[in-house]
C-alpha positions as CSV (number, residue, x, y, z in Angstrom):
1,M,-0.1,0.3,0.1
2,R,3.1,2.5,0.9
3,R,4.4,2.1,-2.9
4,A,1.1,2.4,-4.4
5,L,0.8,5.8,-2.9
6,V,4.3,7.1,-4.0
7,L,3.3,8.4,-7.6
8,F,0.1,10.4,-6.1
9,V,2.7,11.8,-3.4
10,M,5.4,12.4,-5.7
11,V,3.2,14.3,-7.9
12,S,2.1,17.0,-5.3
13,A,5.7,16.9,-4.0
14,A,6.9,18.1,-7.4
15,A,5.4,21.4,-6.7
16,I,7.4,22.2,-4.0
17,A,10.9,21.3,-5.9
18,R,10.2,23.1,-8.9
19,G,11.5,26.2,-7.7
20,N,15.0,25.5,-7.6
21,M,15.1,23.5,-10.9
22,V,13.4,26.8,-12.6
23,A,16.0,28.6,-11.3
24,T,18.4,26.5,-13.0
25,N,17.1,25.8,-16.4
26,V,15.9,29.3,-17.3
27,A,19.0,31.5,-19.0
28,N,16.7,34.9,-19.2
29,P,17.1,36.5,-15.6
30,A,13.9,38.3,-15.6
31,E,11.9,35.2,-16.9
32,Q,13.6,33.2,-14.1
33,Q,12.4,35.9,-11.6
34,D,8.9,36.0,-13.2
35,L,8.8,31.9,-12.9
36,Q,10.4,31.9,-9.5
37,A,7.2,34.4,-8.2
38,A,4.5,32.0,-10.2
39,E,6.1,29.2,-9.0
40,A,6.3,30.4,-5.2
41,A,2.6,31.2,-5.7
42,V,1.8,27.9,-6.8
43,T,3.4,26.1,-3.7
44,V,0.9,28.3,-1.6
45,V,-2.3,27.2,-3.6
46,T,-1.0,23.9,-3.3
47,T,-0.5,23.9,0.4
48,E,-3.6,25.3,0.7
49,K,-5.7,22.9,-1.5
50,A,-4.1,20.0,0.5
51,Q,-5.7,21.5,3.8
52,G,-9.0,21.7,2.3
53,M,-9.2,25.6,1.9
54,D,-11.2,27.1,-0.9
55,I,-8.8,28.1,-3.6
56,G,-10.8,29.3,-6.3
57,N,-10.1,32.9,-6.3
58,A,-6.1,32.1,-6.2
59,R,-6.5,29.7,-9.0
60,D,-8.0,32.3,-11.2
61,R,-5.5,35.1,-9.9
62,L,-2.6,32.1,-11.1
63,D,-4.3,31.7,-14.2
64,R,-4.2,35.1,-15.1
65,M,-0.3,35.3,-14.1
66,F,0.6,32.4,-16.2
67,E,-1.7,34.2,-19.1
68,G,0.2,37.1,-18.9
69,L,3.5,35.2,-19.0
70,E,2.6,33.3,-22.0
71,A,2.1,36.8,-23.7
72,K,5.6,38.2,-22.1
73,Y,7.5,35.0,-23.2
74,P,5.7,33.6,-26.4
75,R,8.6,31.0,-27.4
76,S,9.2,30.0,-23.5
77,A,8.7,26.2,-23.2
78,E,9.5,26.5,-19.2
79,V,6.6,29.0,-18.8
80,R,4.1,26.6,-21.0
81,D,5.2,23.5,-18.7
82,N,5.0,25.4,-15.6
83,Y,1.3,26.3,-16.6
84,G,0.9,22.9,-17.6
85,H,2.1,21.8,-13.9
86,F,-0.3,24.2,-12.0
87,L,-3.2,23.0,-14.1
88,A,-2.8,19.3,-13.4
89,L,-2.2,20.3,-9.7
90,T,-5.5,21.8,-9.8
91,L,-7.1,18.8,-11.7
92,R,-7.8,20.4,-14.9
93,N,-6.3,17.6,-16.9
94,P,-6.8,17.9,-20.3
95,E,-5.7,21.6,-20.1
96,A,-2.6,20.7,-18.5
97,L,-1.7,17.9,-21.4
98,A,-2.3,20.4,-24.0
99,K,0.5,23.1,-22.1
100,Y,2.6,20.1,-21.6
101,R,2.4,19.3,-25.6
102,E,2.9,23.2,-26.5
103,A,5.9,23.5,-24.1
104,E,7.3,20.3,-26.1
105,K,6.6,21.7,-29.5
106,L,8.6,24.7,-28.2
107,D,11.5,22.8,-26.7
108,G,11.4,18.8,-27.2
109,N,14.8,18.7,-25.4
110,N,13.8,20.3,-22.2
111,P,13.9,17.7,-19.5
112,E,11.5,19.2,-17.0
113,V,9.0,19.2,-20.1
114,C,9.7,15.3,-21.2
115,A,9.8,14.7,-16.6
116,D,6.3,16.4,-16.6
117,L,4.9,14.5,-19.7
118,G,6.1,11.2,-18.4
119,I,4.4,12.3,-14.6
120,W,1.2,13.0,-16.3
121,L,1.3,9.8,-18.8
122,T,1.6,7.4,-15.9
123,S,-0.2,9.2,-13.4
124,T,-3.4,10.3,-14.7
125,D,-3.5,8.8,-18.2
126,G,-2.3,5.8,-17.2
127,N,-0.2,5.0,-20.2
128,T,2.7,3.6,-18.6
129,R,4.5,2.6,-21.4
130,L,4.4,5.9,-23.3
131,G,5.3,7.5,-19.5
132,T,8.2,5.7,-18.9
133,D,9.4,6.7,-22.3
134,Y,9.5,10.5,-21.7
135,M,10.8,9.5,-17.7
136,E,13.9,7.8,-19.5
137,R,14.4,10.8,-21.6
138,A,14.0,13.1,-19.1
139,V,16.9,11.4,-17.0
140,A,19.1,10.8,-20.3
141,L,18.5,14.7,-20.5
142,A,19.3,15.4,-16.8
143,P,21.1,12.5,-15.3
144,G,22.3,14.3,-12.1
145,N,18.5,14.7,-11.2
146,A,17.8,12.5,-8.1
147,Y,14.1,13.1,-8.6
148,F,14.1,11.8,-12.2
149,H,15.4,8.8,-11.4
150,Y,13.5,8.0,-8.1
151,Y,10.3,8.7,-10.4
152,L,11.4,6.6,-13.2
153,G,12.6,3.8,-10.9
154,T,9.3,3.9,-8.8
155,S,7.4,3.8,-11.9
156,L,9.2,0.6,-13.6
157,Y,8.9,-1.0,-10.4
158,L,4.9,-0.6,-9.6
159,F,4.3,-1.0,-13.6
160,R,6.4,-3.5,-14.0
161,H,3.8,-6.2,-15.0
162,D,2.7,-3.7,-17.9
163,L,5.9,-3.1,-19.0
164,T,6.8,-6.4,-19.3
165,T,7.1,-8.1,-23.1
166,P,9.2,-11.4,-24.9
167,Q,11.5,-9.0,-25.4
168,R,12.2,-7.3,-21.8
169,P,11.1,-9.8,-19.3
170,E,10.2,-8.8,-15.8
171,T,14.0,-9.3,-14.3
172,A,15.2,-6.8,-17.1
173,V,12.5,-3.9,-16.0
174,V,13.2,-5.1,-12.1
175,D,16.8,-4.4,-12.6
176,Q,16.1,-1.3,-14.4
177,A,14.3,-0.1,-11.6
178,L,16.6,-0.6,-9.0
179,S,19.3,0.9,-11.1
180,E,17.4,3.8,-11.1
181,L,16.7,3.9,-7.6
182,R,20.1,3.3,-6.4
183,S,21.0,6.2,-9.2
184,A,18.5,8.3,-6.9
185,S,19.9,7.5,-3.8
186,D,23.8,8.1,-5.1
187,I,23.0,11.3,-6.0
188,E,21.5,12.6,-2.8
189,P,22.8,9.8,-0.5
190,L,21.3,11.4,2.6
191,D,17.8,11.2,1.6
192,P,16.1,9.1,3.6
193,Q,12.8,8.4,1.4
194,Y,15.5,7.5,-1.8
195,A,17.5,5.2,0.4
196,R,14.2,3.5,2.2
197,D,12.4,2.9,-1.1
198,Y,15.4,1.8,-2.5
199,A,16.4,-1.0,0.5
200,D,12.4,-1.7,0.7
201,T,12.4,-3.2,-3.2
202,F,14.7,-5.8,-2.8
203,Y,11.7,-7.6,-0.7
204,S,9.5,-8.4,-3.8
205,I,12.0,-8.9,-7.1
206,P,11.4,-12.2,-8.7
207,V,15.3,-13.0,-8.0
208,P,16.6,-12.2,-4.4
209,R,19.5,-10.1,-3.8
210,W,20.1,-10.4,-0.7
211,P,23.8,-8.8,-0.2
212,E,22.6,-5.8,-1.9
213,A,19.8,-5.2,0.2
214,L,21.8,-5.6,3.3
215,K,23.9,-2.7,1.9
216,A,20.8,-0.6,1.1
217,W,19.5,-1.3,4.7
218,Q,22.8,-0.7,6.1
219,H,23.2,2.9,4.2
220,Y,19.8,3.5,5.5
221,Y,20.4,2.4,8.9
222,E,23.1,5.2,8.9
223,I,21.2,8.2,7.9
224,T,17.9,7.8,9.1
225,P,16.5,8.7,12.7
226,D,14.3,5.8,12.8
227,K,17.2,3.9,13.4
228,D,14.8,0.8,15.0
229,F,13.1,0.3,11.7
230,A,16.2,0.3,9.8
231,A,17.6,-2.6,12.3
232,I,14.6,-4.8,12.2
233,N,15.0,-5.2,8.5
234,L,18.6,-5.1,8.5
235,A,17.8,-8.5,10.8
236,R,15.4,-9.8,8.0
237,V,17.9,-9.7,5.7
238,S,20.5,-11.4,7.5
239,L,18.0,-14.1,8.3
240,Q,17.4,-14.5,4.8
241,M,21.3,-14.7,4.3
242,K,21.1,-17.5,6.9
243,D,23.4,-15.0,8.8
244,Y,21.8,-15.8,12.0
245,A,24.5,-14.3,14.1
246,G,24.3,-11.4,12.3
247,A,20.5,-11.0,12.7
248,R,20.9,-11.2,16.5
249,T,23.4,-8.6,16.4
250,Y,21.0,-6.1,14.6
251,L,18.1,-6.7,16.9
252,T,20.2,-5.6,20.0
253,L,19.9,-2.3,18.5
254,V,16.1,-2.4,18.7
255,N,14.7,-0.8,21.6
256,G,11.8,1.0,20.7
257,S,8.4,-0.8,22.5
258,A,6.8,-0.2,19.3
259,F,9.0,-3.0,17.8
260,L,9.5,-5.7,20.6
261,P,7.0,-8.1,19.6
262,L,8.2,-8.1,16.0
263,K,11.9,-8.0,17.5
264,Q,11.1,-11.1,19.8
265,K,9.5,-13.1,16.9
266,L,13.1,-12.6,14.7
267,L,14.9,-13.6,17.9
268,D,13.0,-16.4,17.8
269,R,13.3,-17.5,14.3
270,A,17.0,-17.0,14.8
271,S,17.5,-19.2,17.6
272,A,15.1,-22.0,16.4
273,E,17.0,-21.9,13.1
274,T,20.4,-22.6,14.9
275,R,19.4,-25.6,16.9
């Protein structure tokens, strides 16, 4: 269930992260400043919407703001892309797609445009194949963007059955998903969500890769404040590897009362296996 909600959460979270990305992608200082102001307003409206507030007046004001930016910068793919993002966040999906397509015509090699099309196609339209194609293009155009790798990896993992073909078996799709999730964590090694979701994926892949899983959970343990959860998973992976002494060692790190029943269950399993 947690992983099934990831795409929905990421689409909303992207509104908050876009301000910094706009600043790096727009060469015109005036346009950059205008877009940053618009994106700050979008972030406020997105937060108000999430809190259940009426955003009707603010939505109309932002529509007028973006329409003014379109007139001011008629050749700007970034303006159309960001307007499309706002339209998508306010659930005007046909209008959002139209803006993304306008942006693509203006600059088909813009990684933000490719990413937003990929996100829209996978999360809203249900076209997972075309959506992942766009996300792969975004990653190729901006290989240092951790968020693009993370979204692509998550999409590949969640929709692996839809993306499997005779020429591309499930194991190949999963391998790519793991590679993308690992890249996201490597690019931003202190981000606990990237680290946790990469590590968590190893539990449900067709061919177990427990040594890699152990390394991933060790990294998560190092950076997260949720040490008990990380230690429990280190013990679980150790049991899968038949390293019972290692499992017991990791379980000594678990101290929170919420995890004590599971800790005892894993200790009993480790003891039973060594008899």
